[in-house]
C-alpha positions in Angstrom: -21.0 26.5 30.7 -19.6 28.9 33.2 -21.1 28.8 36.8 -21.2 32.2 37.8 -20.7 31.8 41.5 -17.9 29.8 40.7 -16.4 33.0 38.9 -17.3 35.4 41.8 -15.7 32.7 44.1 -12.5 32.6 42.0 -12.3 36.6 41.5 -12.5 37.3 45.0 -9.4 35.7 45.4 -7.6 38.2 43.7 -9.6 41.7 44.3 -9.3 44.8 42.3 -6.6 47.4 44.0 -9.3 49.9 44.9 -6.8 52.7 44.0 -5.9 51.7 40.6 -7.8 52.4 36.9 -6.6 50.2 34.1 -7.1 50.8 30.2 -6.7 47.8 27.8 -5.1 48.8 24.3 -3.2 47.1 21.6 0.2 49.1 20.9 2.4 50.9 22.8 4.2 51.4 26.3 3.2 52.1 29.9 4.6 55.4 32.1 8.3 55.1 33.2 9.4 52.2 30.9 6.7 50.2 31.5 6.4 50.5 35.4 3.0 51.5 35.7 2.0 53.7 38.8 -1.6 53.8 37.4 -3.6 56.8 38.4 -6.4 57.1 40.8 -10.0 56.8 39.1 -10.5 60.3 39.8 -7.8 61.2 36.8 -7.9 60.5 33.0 -7.2 56.7 32.0 -3.8 56.0 31.0 -3.8 53.9 27.7 -1.7 50.8 28.1 -1.3 49.8 24.8 0.0 46.6 23.9 -0.4 44.9 27.1 -2.0 45.5 30.4 1.5 45.7 32.2 2.5 46.8 35.9 4.3 45.5 38.8 3.6 42.2 39.2 2.0 42.3 42.4 -0.9 44.8 41.0 -1.3 42.2 38.0 -3.4 39.6 39.8 -7.0 40.9 39.2 -5.7 42.0 35.6 -4.7 38.6 34.6 -7.7 37.0 36.0 -9.9 39.2 34.2 -8.2 38.8 31.1 -8.8 35.4 31.6 -12.4 35.9 31.5 -12.3 37.8 28.6 -10.3 35.2 26.6 -12.9 32.6 27.5 -15.8 35.3 26.1 -13.6 35.9 22.8 -13.4 32.2 22.3 -16.8 31.7 22.2 -17.7 34.7 20.5 -15.7 32.9 17.7 -17.4 30.0 17.7 -14.5 28.1 19.8 -11.8 29.5 18.2 -8.2 29.6 19.8 -7.3 32.6 21.4 -3.7 33.1 23.1 -2.9 34.8 26.2 1.0 35.7 26.6 2.4 36.8 30.1 5.7 38.8 29.1 6.7 42.4 29.6 8.8 42.3 26.3 11.9 44.7 26.9 10.8 45.9 30.1 12.9 45.4 33.6 12.5 41.9 35.0 10.5 43.1 38.4 7.8 44.1 35.7 5.6 41.7 34.1 2.1 42.0 31.9 -0.3 40.4 29.4 -1.5 40.3 26.0 -4.1 38.7 24.3 -3.5 37.0 20.5 -6.7 37.2 18.2 -6.8 34.3 15.8 -6.3 35.1 12.1 -9.0 33.0 11.0 -10.9 32.4 7.6 -14.0 31.3 9.7 -16.6 30.7 6.8 -15.4 27.2 5.9 -15.1 26.2 9.5 -18.7 27.6 10.5 -21.8 25.3 10.9 -23.8 27.8 9.0 -23.1 30.9 7.2 -24.3 32.9 10.1 -24.2 31.3 13.6 -26.1 32.5 16.7 -22.6 33.5 17.9 -21.4 35.3 15.3 -23.2 38.3 13.9 -23.3 39.3 10.3 -21.4 42.2 11.2 -18.4 40.2 12.2 -18.4 37.6 9.3 -16.8 38.2 6.1 -15.1 41.9 7.4 -11.8 42.9 8.2 -10.6 45.4 11.2 -11.4 47.8 8.7 -15.1 46.5 8.6 -14.3 45.8 4.2 -15.3 42.1 3.2 -12.6 40.1 2.1 -13.6 37.1 0.1 -15.8 34.1 -0.5 -15.0 30.9 0.1 -17.3 27.7 -0.7 -20.1 30.2 -0.6 -19.2 31.5 2.8 -17.7 34.9 3.1 -14.8 34.5 5.8 -13.6 36.9 8.4 -9.7 38.2 8.7 -8.6 39.8 11.8 -5.3 40.6 12.9 -3.2 38.8 15.4 -3.7 41.7 18.1 -6.8 41.8 19.8 -9.8 43.2 17.7 -10.0 46.8 18.8 -13.8 47.0 19.2 -12.9 44.5 22.3 -10.7 46.8 23.7 -13.4 48.2 25.7 -14.5 45.4 27.1 -11.2 44.6 28.1 -11.1 48.1 30.2 -14.6 47.2 31.9 -13.4 44.0 32.9 -10.4 45.2 34.6 -11.9 48.1 36.3 -15.0 46.6 37.6 -15.0 47.5 41.1 -16.4 44.4 42.9 -17.0 40.7 42.3 -20.8 41.6 41.9 -20.1 44.7 39.4 -17.6 41.7 37.4 -20.2 39.4 37.1 -22.6 42.2 35.9 -20.1 43.4 33.1 -19.5 39.8 32.6 -23.4 39.1 31.7 -23.5 42.5 29.6 -20.5 41.6 27.2 -22.6 38.0 26.5 -25.6 40.0 26.0 -24.1 42.7 24.0 -22.2 40.2 21.8 -24.6 37.4 21.4 -22.1 35.3 22.7 -23.7 31.4 23.5 -22.2 30.6 27.0 -22.8 26.7 25.9 -20.1 27.2 23.2 -16.8 25.6 24.0 -14.2 28.1 24.8 -10.0 27.4 24.0 -7.0 29.3 25.1 -3.5 28.6 24.6 -0.9 30.4 26.7 2.6 30.9 27.8 5.0 32.9 29.3 8.7 34.4 29.2 11.5 34.0 31.8 10.2 36.8 34.4 10.0 35.0 38.1 6.3 36.3 38.4 5.6 34.3 35.3 4.3 31.0 37.1 2.3 32.7 39.4 0.3 34.8 36.9 0.1 31.7 35.1 -1.9 30.2 38.1 -4.3 33.2 38.6 -4.9 32.7 34.5 -5.7 28.9 34.9 -7.9 29.9 37.9 -10.0 32.0 35.5 -10.3 29.4 32.6 -11.2 26.7 35.0 -14.0 29.1 36.5 -15.4 29.7 32.7 -15.3 26.0 31.6 -12.3 26.9 29.0 -10.4 24.3 27.5 -6.7 25.2 27.7 -3.4 24.3 27.1 -0.2 25.6 28.6 2.9 25.6 26.7 5.2 26.9 29.5 8.2 28.9 28.1 7.6 30.4 24.5 8.5 33.4 22.8 5.8 36.0 22.1 6.1 34.9 18.3 6.0 31.2 19.0 2.5 31.9 20.6 1.5 33.7 17.6 2.4 31.1 15.5 0.5 28.4 17.5 -2.4 30.4 17.9 -2.6 30.8 13.9 -1.3 27.1 13.2 -4.4 25.9 15.4 -7.1 28.2 13.8 -6.4 27.6 10.3 -5.4 24.0 10.8 -7.5 21.6 8.4 -8.2 24.9 6.3 -7.0 25.7 2.5 -4.8 28.6 4.8 -3.2 25.9 6.7 -0.2 27.9 8.4 1.9 25.1 10.0 2.1 22.4 12.4 0.8 23.7 15.5 3.7 22.6 17.9 7.1 24.1 19.3 8.8 21.6 16.8 6.6 22.7 14.1 7.9 26.1 14.4 11.5 25.1 14.2 10.9 22.5 11.4 9.2 25.2 9.7 11.6 28.0 9.9 14.8 25.6 9.1 13.1 23.9 5.9 12.3 27.3 4.5 15.7 28.8 5.2 17.4 26.1 3.3 14.8 26.5 0.2 15.3 30.5 0.2 19.3 29.8 0.4 19.5 28.8 -3.1 22.9 27.2 -2.5 24.3 30.7 -1.3 26.7 30.3 1.2 26.5 32.6 4.4 29.6 34.8 5.1 31.2 34.5 8.8 29.4 34.3 11.7 26.8 36.2 13.3 26.5 37.1 17.4 23.3 37.3 18.8 22.5 39.1 22.1 19.5 37.4 23.8 18.8 40.1 26.4 19.1 36.8 28.5 15.4 36.4 28.0 13.2 33.4 26.8 15.3 34.0 23.1 18.2 32.2 24.5 17.0 28.7 24.7 14.4 29.1 21.7 17.3 30.2 19.4 19.5 27.0 20.5 16.8 24.8 20.4 16.0 26.3 16.5 19.9 26.3 15.6 19.8 22.5 16.4 17.5 22.1 13.4 19.8 24.0 11.3 23.0 23.0 9.2 25.7 23.4 11.0 28.5 25.7 9.7 30.7 22.6 8.8 27.8 21.7 6.2 27.5 25.5 5.1 25.2 26.5 7.4 24.9 29.9 9.6 27.5 29.9 12.6 25.2 31.9 15.5 27.2 32.9 18.5 24.5 33.3 20.9 25.6 35.4 24.1 23.6 36.9 27.0 21.2 33.9 27.3 21.4 33.7 31.1 17.6 32.5 31.8 18.4 30.9 35.5 19.1 34.5 36.8 15.9 36.4 36.0 17.0 39.3 37.7 19.5 39.7 34.4 17.1 39.6 32.1 17.2 42.8 29.8 20.0 44.4 32.0 22.5 46.3 30.1 21.7 43.8 27.2 18.8 43.4 24.3 17.7 45.6 21.4 16.0 48.4 23.5 19.4 49.1 25.7 21.4 48.9 22.0 18.8 51.4 20.2 18.5 53.6 23.3 22.3 53.8 24.1 23.8 53.5 20.8 26.2 50.8 22.1 26.8 47.2 22.2 26.1 45.5 25.2 29.4 45.7 27.5 29.2 41.7 27.6 29.4 41.4 23.8 33.1 41.2 23.2 33.3 41.3 19.0 35.9 42.3 16.4 35.4 45.3 14.1 32.7 44.3 11.3 31.3 41.4 12.9 27.5 41.2 12.4 26.1 41.4 15.6 22.1 41.3 16.5 20.0 42.0 19.9 16.8 40.4 20.6 14.4 41.8 23.3 13.2 40.0 26.2 10.4 38.1 24.5 12.0 37.8 21.0 9.5 40.0 18.9 12.2 42.7 18.3 15.9 42.5 16.5 18.3 45.2 15.9 21.4 44.9 14.2 24.8 46.6 14.5 28.6 46.3 13.8 31.8 48.4 15.1 33.8 50.0 12.2 37.3 49.4 11.3 38.0 52.2 13.6 35.9 51.4 16.4 32.5 53.6 15.4 29.5 51.8 16.5 26.9 51.5 13.7 23.2 50.7 14.4 21.2 48.5 11.7 17.7 49.4 13.2 14.4 48.4 12.0 14.4 51.0 9.3 17.4 49.4 7.6 15.8 45.8 8.1 12.7 47.3 6.1 14.6 48.8 3.1 16.8 45.5 3.2 13.6 43.4 3.1 11.8 45.2 0.9 14.7 46.0 -1.8 15.6 42.6 -1.8 11.6 41.1 -2.1 11.2 43.7 -4.7 14.1 42.4 -6.8 12.9 38.8 -6.6 9.5 40.0 -7.8 10.6 41.6 -11.2 13.7 39.1 -11.6 10.8 36.4 -11.3 8.5 38.3 -13.6 5.9 39.5 -11.3 7.2 42.9 -11.2 3.9 44.0 -12.0 1.5 41.6 -10.5 3.2 41.9 -6.9 2.7 45.7 -5.3 5.5 45.9 -2.6 5.2 48.6 0.0 6.6 50.0 3.0 4.8 51.1 6.1 6.3 53.5 8.5 5.7 55.5 11.6 6.7 59.1 11.8 9.9 58.0 13.6 11.3 56.3 10.8 14.4 58.3 9.6 13.9 60.6 6.9 16.6 59.4 4.9 15.1 55.9 4.8 11.8 56.8 3.5 13.8 58.7 0.6 15.7 55.7 0.0 12.6 53.8 -0.5 10.5 56.2 -2.3 13.7 57.6 -4.7 16.1 54.8 -5.1 14.2 51.5 -4.8 10.7 53.5 -6.5 8.6 51.8 -3.9 5.8 53.2 -2.2 5.4 54.3 1.7 2.4 54.8 4.1 3.2 56.5 7.1 0.6 55.3 10.0 0.3 56.4 13.9 2.7 54.7 16.2 1.9 51.1 17.3 2.2 47.7 15.4 -1.7 47.5 14.8 -1.6 50.4 12.7 1.4 49.3 10.7 0.1 45.7 10.3 -3.2 46.7 9.5 -1.9 49.3 6.2 0.8 46.3 5.8 -2.0 44.0 4.4 -3.2 46.7 2.1 -0.2 45.9 0.0 0.6 42.2 -2.3 3.5 42.4 -0.1 3.5 45.1 2.8 6.9 45.5 4.6 6.8 47.1 8.1 9.1 48.0 10.7 9.6 50.2 14.0 12.8 51.8 14.2 12.7 49.6 17.5 13.2 46.3 15.1 9.5 45.4 15.9 8.3 44.3 12.1 7.5 41.7 10.0 6.6 41.1 5.8 2.8 40.5 5.2 1.9 38.6 2.1 -1.5 39.2 0.7 -3.7 36.0 -0.1 -3.9 37.4 -3.5 0.2 37.4 -3.4 0.4 34.0 -2.1 -1.7 32.6 -4.6 -0.2 34.1 -7.3 3.1 32.9 -6.2 1.9 29.4 -6.1 0.2 29.4 -9.3 2.6 31.2 -11.8 4.6 29.2 -14.3 8.3 30.8 -14.6 9.6 31.6 -18.2 12.9 30.9 -17.3 15.5 29.2 -15.2 16.5 32.5 -13.6 12.7 33.1 -13.1 12.2 30.2 -11.7 15.6 30.6 -9.2 13.6 33.8 -8.0 10.1 32.5 -7.7 11.5 29.5 -5.5 13.2 31.9 -3.3 10.0 34.2 -3.0 8.3 30.9 -2.3 10.3 29.9 0.5 10.3 33.8 2.2 6.8 33.2 2.7 7.2 30.4 5.0 10.6 31.8 6.5 9.0 35.0 7.5 6.5 34.5 10.7 3.7 36.8 9.2 1.9 36.8 12.1 3.7 39.2 14.1 7.6 40.7 14.4 9.6 37.7 14.9 13.2 38.2 16.1 14.1 34.7 15.6 12.6 34.6 12.1 13.5 38.1 11.1 16.9 37.3 12.1 17.2 34.7 9.5 15.7 36.6 6.6 18.5 39.1 7.5 20.9 36.4 6.6 19.5 35.1 3.9 19.2 38.5 2.2 22.6 39.5 2.9 24.2 36.0 1.5 22.1 36.5 -1.9 23.7 39.9 -2.0 27.0 38.8 -1.0 26.9 41.9 1.6 28.7 42.3 4.8 27.7 44.8 7.7 29.4 48.1 5.7 27.4 47.3 2.4 24.5 47.4 4.3 25.0 50.6 6.1 26.0 52.3 2.8 22.8 52.1 1.3 21.9 55.6 2.5 23.0 57.8 5.2 20.5 58.7 8.4 19.9 62.5 8.9 20.8 63.3 12.4 18.1 62.8 14.7 17.1 64.0 18.2 14.2 63.0 20.4 13.3 65.7 23.2 10.6 64.7 26.1 8.9 68.0 27.6 6.7 67.4 30.9 3.5 68.9 30.5 0.8 69.6 33.0 -1.9 68.1 30.6 -0.8 65.9 27.5 -4.4 65.7 26.3 -4.4 69.4 25.1 -1.9 68.6 22.1 -3.9 66.5 19.8 -2.1 65.1 16.8 -3.5 64.3 13.1 -1.8 63.2 9.9 -0.4 59.9 11.4 0.8 61.8 14.3 3.0 64.2 12.3 1.2 67.8 13.2 -0.8 69.0 15.9 -4.4 70.1 15.7 -4.2 71.5 18.9 -3.4 74.0 20.9 -4.3 76.2 18.2 -1.6 77.9 16.3 1.2 75.9 17.7 1.7 73.6 14.6 1.8 77.0 12.7 5.2 77.7 14.8 6.5 74.7 14.1 6.3 74.9 10.3 7.9 78.2 10.5 10.9 76.9 12.8 11.3 73.7 10.6 11.4 76.2 7.5 14.9 77.6 8.8 16.5 74.5 8.4 18.0 72.5 5.5 16.4 69.0 5.5 14.4 70.0 8.5 11.5 68.0 9.6 10.2 68.0 13.3 6.8 67.2 14.8 5.4 67.1 18.3 3.4 63.9 19.8 2.0 63.7 23.4 2.8 60.5 25.1 0.1 58.1 25.3 1.3 57.0 29.0 2.7 60.0 30.7 2.1 63.7 30.9 5.0 64.5 28.5 5.2 65.7 24.7 7.8 63.9 22.5 9.5 66.4 20.1 11.4 64.7 17.5 13.8 66.8 14.9 16.0 66.0 12.0 18.4 68.4 9.9 21.1 68.1 7.7 23.9 68.8 10.6 23.7 67.3 14.0 24.1 70.8 15.3 21.2 71.9 13.1 19.2 69.2 14.7 20.1 70.0 18.2 19.1 73.7 17.6 15.7 72.5 15.5 14.7 69.9 18.1 15.2 72.5 21.5 13.3 75.4 19.4 10.2 73.2 18.9 10.6 72.3 22.5 10.7 75.9 23.5 7.4 76.1 21.4 5.2 73.0 23.4 6.8 74.6 26.6 5.5 78.0 25.8 1.9 76.1 24.5 1.7 74.0 27.4 1.2 77.2 30.0 
């Protein structure tokens, strides 16, 4: 049981900055590409989305209070393990951040009673959307996503903004009371960090919070964010019918390697793939994974690792990494590869990946998250039909408004698969993906994964193939369910997924690129005095206010062939982002500027 005076004493070492206001969320970014000049308390709160992130010197109090939140969350879930990751992903090395990893749990079989004192009836047997999901052994079980459950974001915000130690304790006690938490319940937390120089310091503060709250913890040192997600799920499902894997870093590598071999079904990889690791934690972890894979001399994949210098933290994400490639539409300067060579870039914590290559004439060609999603959906859909499960497995693709319109048309018209559009943010995409038997989601930035429902997994396990061809397709599908890290977007497993698909199809990057032609697109940033007046609806594709603005945008779009445009308020700064597509690049630029002018006029 936590001693309140111990909490107060530990918190006093890392007081909250008086002129800063924090807000916790589950998907998005900070102002200025992750550098968070947080507003004074008199101004509207800036949503933090995905992580509470700031220059590391401002994070001390936040990390401590996230430690308190993690302990409370674990006790609320009857001692299940919560993950805490210290990382700022694709952001500059001087930034850092912290995110919570909620367990993906089926808690019924692990409860001592159907409704314990710490889990209320509305918590048990309902997913994030509040739907009862299934019963097991007479007990309903709960399924939650790997991101922090949305209802707990407000608690994180309140804790982070408590102005004094006394007020902090008051908030802490109110959460215990409001959530019916038994403070005597054992709490369990695991944590890891990326390679940023401030990581070790922030971990020491996290440990102070966990110690003060009498929380059992395990420090996994350096990991990728997806590896921590993997461990969190493994620990919470161990010994249950939904056991996800061995809860060790070695278990992650062994599961990935064994499933890759099964997924290949004797196919051969063609050529090598050069992987830019953003000088982040993905570099040493990819090199470790390679040790578990067959060498190229035995038919294994040749992976050439570049930009993996983690001894100089200042090089993290500097002129390399997925965000650099996506934003600049070019390969990292340090990546010297021949034309038509497959290349991929990870981000700083290895939860994003984009592919690219230089054509024979030197033209740079990006194969981003949209391309990965369509490749995966096409392959899995084909496998389902080949296995005789085409009518029993509903495969769907989840996108945001930023997905290129050509990719959407390809999925719906050529692949004949349903597409769902959600608001920006992984929490929205992941939740929508779980509505399909097989949900494929990737943001254009390369963050995404494939999610198989429990029903789909049961069908794949029990289905009896009727021919050797069906058996081969079924074996590949089963292997993919293990190869893909279903907890969250994972650059390492997504890399191998892409390579498996290309090997099965006998494709190189050129054939992949030719599946459809992207529409020219343009993103324009418009500064505004008050972004909150721009309210979007319909998955952020239309403006509800200011009144009349959407009608003007519609009129502008109607004048262009294949025109599409929307305006969306930034979640992190006083700006509106205008996205536009059209049949030609000049028309796209014209449409983007016309819609930007409409926004400028509306801003007053």
